[in-house]
N, C-alpha and C positions, 0 to 999 in steps of 0.2 A: 814838621813834625806830627805830621798827621795821624800816625799812628800811637805813637807815646802816651799820649794821655787816657786813650784805650786800655792800653797794656797796662798802665800805670793801674788806672779806677779796677781793672781784673786782680792784678795782685793784692790790692788794697782789701777789696772784698774777701778774696781768699783768706787774706794773713787776718782779717778780725775775726772770722769765724775759726780761724784755727786758734789762735788767739783766749776766744771766749770758751773755744772747749780744753783748750791745755792749762787754763787757769782756773784750780779747783780747789778747792779743803775736804778734808777728810769730817770735819766739824764744825757747826754754826759756829761754836762760842770764838773760834778766831776768824769769822768771814771778813771784818773789816777788813785784814790784810789781802784777800780777795775783792774786795769792792778797791782797794788803793791799787792793786796791780793793775788791775782793768781799767781805771780812770787813768793809769799814767801810760798805757800802752795801747788800747783801743779808742778807734775813731778821732786818729790825730795822728800828725803825721806824714811825711809822701811817702814812706815804704822803699826811702831808696837802697837801704842796702842788702834786704831782702829781695828787693827786683832785682837789683845789679848778679846777686847769686843763682835766682832761678833763672834770668836769662843766658846765662853761661853754661849750666847745666844744659837749657835749651839749645843753647847753638853747638853742642858736641853732642845732641843727637839725645839725649836725656828727655822727660816728661815733666815738668816741674810741680806734678802729684807726688812724684816719686823723693823730690829734693824737699820738702816743704816742710819738712819736721826743723831741719837745719835752718831755713828761714826764718822758721817762727823763733827758734833759740836765739840765731842774731839779732832779732828785731828787739827779744827782750832785755837782752845784754846792753843795746844801744841804749831803751829806755830807762833800764837801770841806770845807767850813766847819767842819763840828763835830772833825773830824781835828784841823783846826790849832787849834782853840779849847781842844781838848783837850790842846796841849804844854807843855811845865812854862815856855815862855817867854808861853803866856797863862792858861789856868784852872788850869792844870795839875790836872786830872782825870783818874784810875787807872782808871773805869769808865764806861763807854758802852752805852746800850740793853741794860744786865744782863752786860755781859763787857769783859773787860781792854779798855781804850783802845786804839786804834790803834799808837800810839808804845810803849804797855807789852806790847803782842803780836808789834810788828814791831821796835822800835826809833826814836829822835826820827829819825834820819835818814830812814830807810825811811818814816817817817809825814808827813814833809814834801814828801817828794815823791810820796808817794800823792793828798795834796790837790792837789799840783798836776797830777798826771796825768787827777784826777778833772775839775778843771776845765775843764784845754783839751779832753781826751775831749770834755764836754758839747756844746761849739760843734762840734767835730766831728762828731757822732752828730744835732744837733739840723739843720746844713746838708744831712743828707741826705735829709730830710724829702721822700714825695712824697704823690700825691695832692692837692695844696694849693697855689694859685697859688704862683709862685715870687715876688712882690711882699708877699705875706701873710706867707712864711716870712722874709725878708729883714728886714723889721719887726718880726717876731718875737724873730727873734734880736738887735736893736737892743735891745728893751726887755728880754732875758734878760740882755745884757751891763750897762744902765744899772743893775738891779735889784738885779745881783750885786756892782757895782763901786765906785768912791768916795764917789759921791751915794745909794748904797742900803746896801748890807748892811757892806760893808768899810767906808766913812764909819760906822756905826753902833757897829763894832767899835773904831775909833778913840776914839770920843767915850766906849765903857766902859772901853776898858784905861786912857786916859790922864784917865777920869775929869771931862772936860767938862761943867761945867753938871750934875753928878749930885746935887747940894745943895741942887736944887729940883726940884720936879714936872714944873716943864713941861719940863727941862729932860731928866727920865727920859722922858716922854713922845717925846720926839723921838728922843733913843736908840733906844727903842723902836720907833717908827714905820720908823726904820733898820733895826736889826740883826734886826728878827724881820717888821717888817711888809712890809718891802719885796720880800723872794722871793713873799708870800702876794700883796702887790698883783700883783707880776708874774706868778703863775701868774692869775689871774683876768682880768687884761690879755692875755697870751697867747691864751686860751681865745677871748677877744671877737676879737680882731685874724685869728686864725687862719680863726673862720668868717665873716669880714668883716662884721661888726657893730661897726665903730667908733664908733658914734653913743651906742652903749650904754654905749660905757668908763666915762663918768661914774660910774652907779648901780653897774658890776663893781668899780671900783676904792672907792669908797664902803663898800660888802658888805667888803670884804678890810681895808680901813682898821679897819674897825668890827671885825670877826673876829680879827684882827690882835692890837689892844689888848687885847679881852679875853683873849684867847689867854696875853699876856703875864703879866696882872693875876691871872689861874689860877695861870699859874707861880710866882708871888709869891707866892701861897697856899698853893700845894702845898708849897714850901720852909719852912713853917711846921706845916702839918697833915696833909705829905703821907705815904705809907708809901715807906720807903725802899726795899724791897724790889719793889714795885712800878713804883717811876718807875726803878730800876736804875741810881741814884746817891744820893749821899750830898743829905742835907735839911739844912736849919738854917745852909746857906754862907751866905746873906746877910746874917743876924743876925752871925754870925761876922764877917764881914769888915766888919760896921758900915754895910753898904749902904741909902741912902734905896729901899722900894719903896714900891708903893700899899698894901700891908699894914702897913708902919712909919708911915706916912704918915696914913693912915685908918683904919686898923685892919680886922678880918677882915671885921665884918657889913658896911663903908660898902663896902670892895672887893668884897664879893658882889655888893651891888647894883650897884656902876659897871658889873660883869660883865652881868648882867639887861637893865641899859638898852640895853650896846653890843652886845649880842643881838637885841632887837628892832630895834632901830634898821639893824641887819643885815637883818633879814628884811624889814624896809619898801622897803628895796633891789630884793629880789628882787620881790615885788609890783608896783613901778614898774615892772620890766624885764617881767614875764608870762610867760605862757608857764607849763610846767609845771617851776616850781623848787623843788616841795618837799622832792627832795634838800639842796639847798643850805640851807634853811631848817634842814632834820635836821642838816645838818651843822655849821651854826650853833649849834644847842645843845649838840652832839654834844661840841663844843671848849668850851663853856661847866660842860660837867657832866663834864668827864675829871678822873680820878683818878689818872691816872700819864700 
């Protein structure tokens, strides 16, 4: 993984600059919401979803700067989901990315509005994308809405909150595919659509589905043997809440084997696409081997 860290650092710097410019208010009277939005999505996180979007766009011949507004929009949506996920009515987590959660720093009321503002700002910002054909932009916005909505991330959140079918591994896979996998699939799909390569969509989505499930299984593993300081959040919550996970169902070693298999499958999808997909292959390894 000689290149991936440099690529992710580049995208992180690019995203932080764009996010800082994108999040503004017309009046200082409600500047607290701007502060809370920036607090929740700048200088934190691994930027996995926007990096995936930009790399697929680049794979198909595009310049990352042309698709940056969609990358920003995707990170805003991901950040909004984390702000709401941490709320007392949801997971009730006090820390996120190594610092107090938004509701701990700004209060529960402002945290709710912060999530709302990030979600709506995402679509406002994506709609201003330039240098890309308008029909591609419209289609990408539709994909973004679907991935974030009731048949995507929100649907997965509902399954998780209500513990629907989470007493079996197939139900767990379904929840993971929506709650976590939907935005990863969205990222790959948007990169493909913005580049006008809709015919390659199947391979892009299969890649994302494989790394998405691998990512979530690694999360299950880290909740058992991760470093709390590195993770920036408490570990052991799954066992404490008696949740079924891939680790509880299969054990640590089998779960790690599954991650390896899913990663190999993802890299095969890149081979099917062709072109210079080495970064996307390294990206799959990076997620599989991450420790935080």
